[in-house]
N, C-alpha and C positions, 0 to 999 in steps of 0.2 A: 575551151582552153584549160579546163581543170583536169581533163583526162589525158594521161600520157600512155601511149601505146608503144611498147618496145619492139624492136625489130624481130626479137626472138619469138614473139607471139604471132607472127605472120608467116605465110608460106614463103620460102626462099624465092627471090625474084631478082632479076637483073637491075631493077631500079635502085636497089640498095648498094649496088656496086658501080654506080655511075662515076666516071672520072671526076675528080674534085673540081677541076676548072669548068667542066660542063655543069656540074651541080651549082656552082657559084653563079653562073649565068641564069639558071632557073630561079634561084633564090632572089636575085637582084630584081626580078620582075614582080615579086610578091609584095603585098601590102603588109603592114606591121602585124596584124592578127594572123594571117596565113603564114607569115615568116616564123612566128613563134610556134605554130603548130608543126611546121615542116622540120624545124630544128630538133623536135622531140621524137621524131620517127625512129631514128637509129643513130648509132655512133658516127657513121660516115657522114650523114647529113648534118649532124651536130658540129662535126669538125669543119665542114664546108661553111657553115653559117658564121663561124668565127673569122672567116676571111672576107666576108662581104657584109652588106647592109641592105635592108628592105628598101623598096622603091619609095614608099610613102614615108616621108621624114618629117611630117608636121607634128607639133607637140600634142600629146594626149593629156587627159585629166585622170588622175588616180583619185578615186572616191572611197572614203572609209565609212561604211555604214555605222549605225549606232552601236554602242557597246553590247557585247554578248554575241556578235556575229563573227564567225570564223572565215570571213571572206572579204574581198575588196572588189571594186568595180573599175574597169577601164573604159574611157569614153573618148572617141575621136570627134572633135568639134567639126571636122570637115565632112563627116558623113551626114547626108541629108535626112536619113530616117532616124536619127538620134539613137542609134544602136548602142547598147551597153554590153560589155564583155565581163562576165563574172568569173573571178578566180576564187575558188572555194576550197574547203578542207585544208586551210592553212594552220590548223591546230587549235587546241583549247587555249593555249597561252595567247595566241594572236587575238582571240575574241575579247580578252580582258586586258590587253596591253596597249601601250600608246606608241604610235609612230612619231619619232622625233624629227627625222630627216631622211631623205631618199638620195640615192646615187645610182642612176641607171635602174636596173631591175632589183636592186638591193635596198632594203629598208633597215634603218637603225631603230630597234624596238626597246622599250623600257617597260619593266614589270610594274603594273599599276599598284601593287601592294608592297613590294620590296624594291624601292626606287634605286637601290644600288646595283640591281641586276639588269644587265644590258646584253643584247644579242643582235646579230645581223641575220637577216632573212631574205632569201631570194624568192620573190613571189611566183616565179615560173617553175622553179625546180624544187621549192620548199627546203632547199639546203639551209641549214642553220649553223651559225658560228657563235658560240658563247664567248663573251668577253670577260676579262677578269673582274671580280667584284670591286666596286668602288667604295666599299665600306671603310677601308683604311684611309681613303683620300678625303672623305666628306667631313669627318671630325664634328659631327652634329649629333644631338640627342636622338635616341630611339625609344619607341614604346615597347611594351612587354611582348607584343606580337611581331616584333622585328620591323615595324613600320616606322619610317622616318617622319619626324615632326616637320621637317622642311623638305618640300618637294622641288628638286632641281629639274624642271622640265622646260626651261626657257630655251626653245630651239633656235633662237638667234645666236646662242652661245655654244652651240655644238655643231660639229660637221664631221663628215667622214668621206673617204675616197676609197675606191675599190678597183683593182685591176682584174678584169674578167679572165685574162689568160693565165696569169701567175697566181691569182688568188691573194696577192699582197693587198693589205689594207692599212689604213690609219684612221683612228677615231680621236678627235681632239675636242676638249671641252674646257671652256673658261669657267672654272668652279667659283672663283672669286675674281673681282676686277683686276687683281694684281698677279694672278698666276693661273696657269692652265695645266691640265694633265692630258696625257696622250697614251694610246696603246696601239701597237702594231702587231702584225702577224708573228705568232710564236711568243709574244710577251706573256709573262706569268703575272705581271702586276702593272699598274699604271705608273708612268713616269711623270715627273713634275718639272715645270719650267717657270722660274720667277720672271716677271715682266717689268717690274719697276714703274708701271704706269697703268692708269685705268684704260681698259680696252672695251670697245663697244661693238665691234663687228670683225669678222674674219672670213677669208676666202682661201681655199686650198687649190692650187693649180700648178701642174708640172713640178710636183715634189717641193713646192714652196708654199709657205704659210704667210699670207698677207694679213697684217693686223692694223686696224684703224683705231687710233688712240683718242683720248679725251682732248688732246691738244691739236687734233686734226692732222696729226702726223701719221705716216705709214711706215711700219716696220716689216721687214721680210726675213723670215727664218727658212733656211735651207734644210729640208728633211731627207735629202738624198743619201746622207751618210748615217752611220749608227747613232751619232750624237748630233742633234740639230744645232745649227749655229746661225747667228744673225749675219746677214750679208748686205743689208741695206737699211737705211733709216733717213727719212726726210726731216727737215726742221722748218715747219711752216711759220711764217711771220704773223702769228695771230694768237692772242691769249684767249683760250677757250676752256674755262674752268668748270662749266656746268654741263650736265648730261644733255645731249642733243634733244631728246624728246620732252625734256622738262622746260624748254625755252619758250616763253611767250614774248611777243613784242608787238608794238603798234606801228602799222604801216601808214604814215601820215598822208602820202599822196592818195591812197585808196580809202582812207578813213576806216580801216578794218583792223581787227585784231587777228593776228596769224598765230598758228601753233605749228611748230616743227614736230610732226608725228614721230619720225624716226629717220635715221641715216644709215645707209648701207654702203658697203664697199663692193665694187665690181671690178673685175680684171678682164680687160678686153683680150681678144684673140692675139693681138700684137704684144701683150704683156703690159700695156699702159693701164694705169690705175685710175678709176673713176669713183667719185663720191655721189651717191644718189640720195637726194633729200625729198622726203614725202611731206607735203604741207596740206593742211585743211584750213578753211576759213571759219571763224566763229559764226554760229547761228546760220550755217549754210551747209549744203551737201556738196559743195564744190571742193574737189580734191585734185591736186595736181603734183607734179614732180619737177624738181630742178636737178640738173646734172652738172657736175664740176670735174674738170680734168686737172691734173697736176702739171704745173709749169716749173720745170727745174732747169731752165735754160742757162742760168748762171752756175749753179752747183746744187747738189742735193741738200746742202745746208742753207740754201737761200731759195726755198720753194714757195709757190703760191697756188691756191686753188682758183682756177678761172672758169667762168661759165661756159658750158657747151650747149648750144641751142639745138643741135641736131646730131643724130647718129648717122644720118644718110639712109637711103632706101635699101642698102645692102647689109644693114646690121641691126640686130635687136638685142635687148637685154632680157635675160632670165634672172629676175631679182632673187628668187628663192635659191638659185644655184650660185649667184654671185659672179656670173660670167656673161659675156656677149657671144653671139654667133654671127658668122659672116654668111649671108644667104647665098650669094652668087646664083648658080643655077641648080644647086644640089639639094636645097631644103625647100620643099613645097609646103604651102599652108602657113608659113610664118610671115607676119607682117613686118616689113622693115620700119625703122625709125619708131619702134614701139617698145614698151616695157611690159613684159609678162610677169605677173606676180599673183600671190594669193594672200588671204588674210593671215596666213601664218607668219608673215614677216613683221606683223604688228603684234605686240605682246601684252596689250592692255586695251581697255575700252575707253572711248572718249566720252564718258558720262558727263563730264563737266561742259562739253560742247554740244551735248544732245545727240552724239553720234555713237554708233556701236558697229565696229568692224569685226565681223565674225570670221572664224577659221574656215567657214564654209564658202567664203567669197573667193571666186576665181575671176580674175580681171585682166584686161589689156588696156594700157594707157597709150594713146597715140600722141606722140610729141608734136606732130604737125598740127593736128586739130585741137589738141589739149582736151580731148574727150576720153572718157572711160567706157569701155564696152564690157558687158557681161555675156560671154559666148553661150548660146543655147540655154537661156535661163528657164526654158519650159520644162526641162527634165528635173530640176532641183526640187520643186514643190512635192514631187511624188516619191522622193527618196529621203529616208530619215538618216541624215549624215551626221557624223561626229567630226569629220575633218575632210579636207580636200586640198589638192595642190597640183601644180603642173608636173607632168611626168614626161621627161624627154630622154628616153633610153639612148638614142643615137648620138646626142650631143656629147656625151661623155663616155661613150663605149670604149 
């Protein structure tokens, strides 16, 4: 997958001039890996690939080797022979930079030495888009060698969206709890939005930014125009003044101490907002999730979070992406009524509970059985990883 052969290097042949609709029929029968190879053959095949999707639509894993390696690995959990696909020659900068978040085949990268430098990289084409420097936005002290004393790499507070056809994009970062900065295509600098509340998670979907606040409210900002504007806000009847992952409480019926690890916002295909709470038990490896949906039957100013026990067998959550997918008959290899997530959605260690959730963890939680599965754990002991996460190109193409 790392070698790209252009049409000009081959003998002229009719296969490069196949009608677009016929080429689409061929591409639809290919698996993900062959699809990526085919789209790189020539411009006509690449154009046809934008009008279709590969047959194999199950989620893959993207694996980042230890620092100093200019490559990443792709792994299909559905393949029986544990085959790994290496994408190499991604550049010297890639080897020493940090991937903050992914969107399709695009990675948001941060310079490991100058943390204000960000860029977007396509792992298949190696196309790179430099973002404006964040130096003016950070307002924090620097060392003599231009290294920042504070490293802003909390990937729970950063996201981005990318349009494969138009190359439009938006990168959003909550720099401090009460304000965020964003940058879009052609912007020369980062723009700032004051939020007037502490915000703990966010999701970007259909040109709308969903913000989850410390009061358990949800705010929605419309980014479809030049100037983002707030179009929706709930008022939950609950006083929630502490940060979710800092809350400890005693569950009297079970006689156990619980800790809320973290809370994430998820937007369903229908646009409905969910709150996903990750919980661990003290002195135990038992880890589970609770899902809540917003009940705004009276009005948006009289809303309540209600427990949702099941997603149904035709829907799954991709927690790292903050979205759900409807399986129907189009997505193979995805388990319904499940939560796909990685250690990246937790930003600290549970040393006080005797747990450590690594960024290398790739997991699936089944809401029906309340059990966690580690897909294909046999490959991980043999790879020196620095990071890993779910990689679902087609969900957000």
